C-alpha positions in Angstrom: 22.1 -38.1 -15.8 18.4 -38.8 -14.3 17.1 -37.4 -17.9 15.5 -35.0 -19.5 12.2 -32.8 -19.9 10.4 -30.9 -22.1 8.1 -28.1 -21.3 6.5 -24.6 -22.6 7.8 -22.6 -19.6 10.8 -23.8 -17.0 10.9 -21.2 -14.3 14.1 -20.8 -12.0 13.1 -19.8 -8.3 10.0 -21.0 -5.9 9.6 -17.2 -4.4 6.7 -15.7 -4.4 7.3 -14.0 -8.3 7.9 -17.9 -9.7 5.4 -19.5 -7.7 2.6 -16.8 -8.4 4.2 -17.3 -12.2 3.4 -20.5 -12.3 0.3 -21.1 -10.9 -1.0 -18.2 -13.7 0.4 -20.6 -16.6 -0.5 -23.0 -15.1 -4.2 -22.1 -15.0 -3.8 -20.9 -18.2 -2.9 -24.7 -19.7 1.0 -23.9 -20.5 2.7 -26.9 -19.4 5.3 -25.3 -16.7 7.5 -26.4 -14.3 8.8 -24.2 -11.3 12.4 -25.3 -10.0 13.1 -24.4 -6.2 16.3 -25.2 -5.1 15.7 -26.0 -1.1 13.5 -28.7 0.3 11.1 -26.7 1.6 9.8 -23.0 1.7 10.6 -22.8 5.6 13.4 -19.6 5.5 13.2 -16.9 8.6 13.6 -13.4 8.0 11.8 -13.4 4.7 9.2 -10.8 3.7 6.3 -11.3 5.8 4.4 -8.3 4.1 1.2 -8.8 1.5 -0.3 -5.9 0.4 -3.3 -4.8 -0.6 -2.0 -5.0 -4.5 -1.6 -8.7 -4.0 -5.0 -9.2 -2.2 -6.6 -7.6 -5.0 -4.7 -10.4 -7.2 -6.0 -13.1 -4.7 -9.7 -11.7 -5.1 -9.6 -12.2 -8.5 -8.5 -15.5 -8.8 -11.1 -16.3 -6.2 -8.9 -17.4 -3.6 -9.2 -14.6 -1.0 -11.1 -16.0 1.3 -9.7 -19.1 1.8 -6.2 -17.2 1.8 -7.2 -15.0 4.9 -8.2 -18.0 7.1 -4.7 -19.0 7.3 -2.7 -17.4 10.5 -2.0 -13.4 9.6 -1.9 -10.2 11.8 -3.1 -6.7 9.9 -1.4 -3.7 9.8 -3.7 -0.7 9.2 -1.6 1.8 9.7 2.5 2.5 9.3 4.0 4.8 12.2 7.3 5.5 13.4 8.1 6.7 17.1 11.2 9.1 16.8 12.6 10.2 20.4 9.4 9.6 22.5 7.0 11.0 19.5 5.2 8.6 17.3 4.1 9.8 14.0 1.5 8.2 11.7 3.2 8.0 8.4 0.8 5.8 6.2 -2.9 5.6 6.7 -4.3 2.0 4.6 -7.8 3.8 5.0 -7.8 6.1 2.9 -6.5 4.0 -0.3 -9.0 3.0 -2.9 -8.8 -0.6 -2.6 -11.4 -3.0 -0.4 -8.4 -4.4 1.5 -7.3 -1.6 3.9 -4.6 -3.2 5.2 -1.0 -5.1 4.5 -1.4 -8.7 6.2 1.5 -9.9 8.2 2.0 -13.6 6.8 4.8 -16.0 7.2 5.9 -16.1 3.6 6.5 -20.1 3.8 2.4 -20.2 4.5 1.8 -17.9 0.9 4.2 -20.1 -1.2 2.6 -23.3 0.6 -1.1 -21.9 -0.2 -0.1 -21.1 -4.0 2.0 -24.6 -4.4 -1.4 -26.2 -3.0 -3.7 -24.6 -5.4 -1.5 -24.9 -8.5 -1.5 -28.7 -8.4 -5.0 -29.0 -9.0 -4.0 -27.5 -12.5 -2.3 -30.8 -14.9 -0.1 -28.4 -16.7 1.8 -27.3 -13.6 4.7 -29.0 -11.8 6.6 -28.0 -8.6 9.9 -29.5 -8.2 11.8 -29.1 -5.1 15.5 -30.0 -4.3 15.9 -28.9 -7.9 19.3 -26.4 -8.2 19.8 -24.8 -11.5 23.1 -24.4 -12.1 23.6 -23.2 -15.5 21.4 -22.2 -18.8 21.6 -24.4 -22.0 22.3 -22.1 -24.7 22.0 -23.2 -28.6 22.4 -21.0 -31.4 22.3 -17.8 -29.2 19.4 -18.9 -27.6 18.7 -20.1 -24.0 16.8 -23.3 -25.0 16.8 -24.7 -21.4 18.2 -25.4 -17.8 20.5 -28.1 -16.3 19.5 -28.8 -13.0 20.9 -30.8 -9.8 18.4 -33.2 -8.0 19.1 -35.8 -5.3 18.3 -38.1 -7.9 21.4 -37.1 -10.1 21.5 -34.5 -13.2 18.5 -33.0 -15.1 18.3 -31.3 -18.1 15.0 -29.3 -18.9 14.0 -28.0 -22.2 11.7 -25.1 -22.7 10.2 -22.4 -25.1 10.7 -19.7 -22.3 13.0 -19.8 -19.2 11.7 -17.3 -16.5 14.5 -16.3 -13.9 12.6 -15.8 -10.7 15.6 -16.7 -8.4 16.6 -13.4 -6.4 18.7 -10.6 -6.4 21.4 -13.9 -6.4 20.3 -15.2 -9.2 22.3 -17.9 -10.6 20.6 -17.8 -13.8 21.9 -15.0 -14.1 25.0 -15.4 -13.5 25.5 -18.6 -15.9 24.9 -16.0 -18.9 27.4 -13.3 -17.2 24.5 -10.8 -16.8 25.2 -8.2 -14.3 22.9 -5.7 -12.8 23.7 -1.6 -12.6 23.8 -1.2 -9.0 22.5 1.7 -7.7 24.1 1.4 -4.1 22.7 1.3 -0.5 24.4 3.0 2.7 23.0 0.1 4.8 22.2 -3.5 5.8 19.9 -5.0 8.1 20.8 -7.5 11.5 17.6 -9.7 11.6 16.6 -11.0 14.8 14.0 -12.4 16.9 12.4 -11.1 20.4 10.0 -12.2 22.2 6.7 -10.7 22.5 5.0 -9.7 25.4 1.0 -9.9 25.5 0.8 -5.8 26.3 3.2 -5.1 23.6 1.8 -2.9 20.9 0.4 -4.8 17.9 1.9 -2.5 14.8 4.6 -2.9 12.9 6.7 0.2 13.8 9.8 1.9 13.0 11.7 3.2 15.8 14.7 5.8 15.1 17.1 6.4 17.8 20.5 6.8 19.3 21.4 6.6 15.5 20.1 3.3 14.6 17.0 2.6 12.8 14.8 -0.8 14.3 11.9 -1.9 12.5 9.6 -4.4 14.6 7.2 -7.3 12.6 4.4 -8.8 15.1 4.6 -12.3 14.0 2.5 -13.4 17.1 4.5 -14.9 19.7 8.1 -12.9 18.7 8.7 -9.9 16.8 10.8 -10.0 13.9 13.0 -7.1 14.1 15.5 -5.5 11.7 18.6 -3.3 12.9 19.5 -1.3 10.4 23.3 -0.8 10.6 25.9 1.2 8.1 27.0 -0.7 5.0 29.8 -2.8 5.9 29.5 -2.2 9.6 29.1 -6.0 10.7 32.3 -6.9 11.5 32.6 -3.7 13.7 29.7 -4.7 15.9 31.1 -8.5 15.9 34.0 -7.1 17.2 32.1 -4.7 20.2 30.1 -7.9 21.1 26.3 -8.7 21.9 26.3 -6.4 25.0 27.1 -3.6 22.4 24.6 -4.9 20.2 21.8 -5.3 23.0 22.6 -2.1 24.3 22.0 0.2 21.2 18.9 -2.1 20.6 17.5 -0.7 24.4 18.2 2.9 23.6 16.7 2.6 20.3 13.2 0.3 22.3 13.4 0.7 25.8 10.7 -1.5 26.3 12.6 -4.6 25.1 15.4 -4.1 28.0 13.6 -6.9 30.0 14.3 -9.2 26.6 17.5 -8.6 24.5 19.2 -11.1 27.0 17.6 -13.7 24.4 20.0 -12.5 22.1 23.1 -15.4 23.0 24.8 -15.7 20.1 25.4 -14.2 16.6 24.0 -17.0 15.2 20.9 -15.7 16.5 21.8 -12.6 14.0 21.5 -12.6 10.1 22.4 -10.3 8.1 20.5 -9.2 4.8 22.7 -7.4 2.7 20.8 -4.5 1.5 20.9 -4.1 -2.7 19.3 -1.7 -5.2 20.2 -2.8 -8.6 18.2 -3.2 -11.9 19.1 -5.1 -15.2 19.1 -2.9 -17.7 17.6 -5.1 -20.3 15.3 -7.7 -18.7 15.6 -10.5 -21.3 17.4 -12.3 -23.5 16.7 -14.8 -26.5 14.8 -17.1 -24.8 15.0 -15.9 -21.3 13.3 -13.5 -19.0 13.9 -12.2 -15.2 11.6 -10.8 -13.0 11.6 -10.1 -9.5 14.4 -9.2 -7.6 16.3 -11.2 -10.3 15.6 -8.0 -12.4 15.4 -5.2 -9.7 16.9 -5.6 -6.0 14.5 -3.4 -4.0 16.0 -1.8 -0.8 13.9 -3.4 2.1 12.5 0.2 2.5 8.3 0.0 2.6 8.8 -3.8 2.3 7.3 -3.4 -1.7 10.2 -5.9 -3.0 7.6 -9.1 -2.7 4.5 -7.7 -4.2 6.4 -5.7 -6.9 7.4 -9.2 -7.9 4.1 -10.7 -7.7 2.9 -8.0 -9.7 5.7 -8.8 -12.7 4.7 -12.2 -12.7 1.2 -11.4 -13.3 2.2 -8.9 -16.1 4.2 -11.5 -17.1 1.4 -14.1 -17.9 -1.1 -11.8 -19.5 1.3 -10.6 -22.0 2.8 -14.5 -22.4 0.7 -16.9 -22.1 -0.9 -16.6 -25.0 2.5 -16.8 -26.7 3.3 -20.2 -26.2 0.9 -21.6 -28.2 3.0 -20.5 -31.4 6.3 -21.8 -29.8 9.5 -20.6 -28.4 8.8 -16.8 -27.3 10.3 -13.8 -29.3 12.4 -11.0 -27.9 9.5 -8.9 -28.8 7.1 -10.4 -26.4 9.6 -10.4 -23.9 10.5 -7.0 -24.7 7.0 -6.0 -23.9 7.1 -7.5 -20.6 9.8 -5.2 -19.9 8.2 -2.2 -21.2 5.3 -2.9 -18.8 7.1 -3.4 -15.7 10.3 -1.1 -16.0 8.8 2.2 -15.2 7.2 0.9 -11.7 10.5 -0.5 -10.6 12.3 2.5 -11.8 9.9 5.0 -9.9 10.1 2.9 -6.6 13.9 2.5 -6.7 14.1 5.8 -7.0 12.0 6.5 -3.7 13.6 4.7 -2.1 17.0 5.5 -2.8 16.2 9.2 -1.9 15.0 8.5 1.6 18.4 5.9 1.6 20.2 8.8 0.8 18.4 11.7 2.5 17.0 9.7 5.8 18.6 6.8 6.6 22.4 7.7 5.5 22.2 11.2 7.8 20.4 9.0 10.6 23.5 6.9 10.5 25.9 9.3 10.1 25.1 11.0 12.7 25.0 8.5 15.2 22.6 10.5 17.8 19.3 10.7 18.4 17.5 13.1 16.7 15.8 16.0 18.6 12.1 15.8 16.6 11.1 14.3 13.1 12.3 15.5 10.3 9.8 18.4 8.5 8.4 16.2 6.2 7.4 13.5 8.3 6.1 15.9 10.6 4.0 17.4 8.0 2.6 14.2 7.0 1.8 13.2 10.5 -0.2 16.8 11.0 -2.3 16.5 8.1 -3.9 13.0 8.0 -4.9 13.4 3.7 -1.0 13.1 3.4 -0.9 9.7 5.1 -2.9 8.1 1.7 0.2 9.4 -0.3 2.7 6.5 1.3 -0.1 4.1 1.7 -0.8 4.3 -1.6 2.7 3.9 -3.0 3.5 1.2 0.0 0.6 -0.6 -0.5 -0.8 -0.2 -4.2 2.5 0.5 -6.3 2.7 2.8 -9.2 1.3 0.3 -11.7 -0.6 -2.3 -10.2 -1.3 -5.4 -12.3 -4.8 -7.3 -12.8 -6.1 -10.2 -14.1 -7.8 -10.0 -17.4 
């Protein structure tokens, strides 16, 4: 046993929610440790979108100028290509925010930036290579966690444990807590393709041949998301890589000159799409936020930004509570009350899109003759493009710092 550590707040998971909450609590003088099970943040095929709601938080923290000096690209509108027709769906110029774009930035850069700034606060500590194995429970209260590190075991005692360790939360599982599953008709195959200098710069959605493809500009390459019917990866593998390449070219003919760079299934990563939510986000001594509380569909790329909004709300509502010792259930319930409605509403919209649009395209296995009527209407009426831009860029209930 390496030893013990006592803190006021122990945050499990060094993703966007965990790092943002750790930064804010450390800034407020709350003795906080963030535990990240990996040695670094360098994992590919993570969401890389930083939406206007998050950019406004960075501005309120006085970090925005330095943050936007990091390499990034900017999406000022979302569009979809259906067959040979391009339809503009969201125009961020029409959203009431000082940031009229979504920033595309590798998530490891975002997390490293927050970590470097958080370390300026004596109350903040980040421990990498620290894998939480289980919660510690005393008299019905979660009082800490057990951690495995390269040096051995560590037991951390805390006035509050935060579960920010994602949709496959180890902390949540150790407590026997399961979310309500709302189902998803799709999974996503992620892979890279070379980007040519003449390629369009914006992130786009393409629909054709019964498939969706999302392309995200990562500078030298495209991060591509090929949407398939839920649970059909084995069928794709059985058909072979040539079949995948052919389907991709059928949706995006311009990629015909580069699909050969997908040389094995090791180049293709599966994102198993989940949409679920905890009925109760807390137990005595522990609170779940972000994907650990509500796993979002990749539709709109809003999961990261909802997680960050959870962190901001939790910091604002709980920071002053730590002066009194262990955090009460009533205080944790206030966080859920504040953040549950945005999660519910966003998931409701995502499930509607999944069932009405995505499922119908995947089941038809053919290219649509034209865009759905609603998308054609939005594309034809610029004022309507503010609605999806507001939902994606700002969300249902944006959070701000006091």
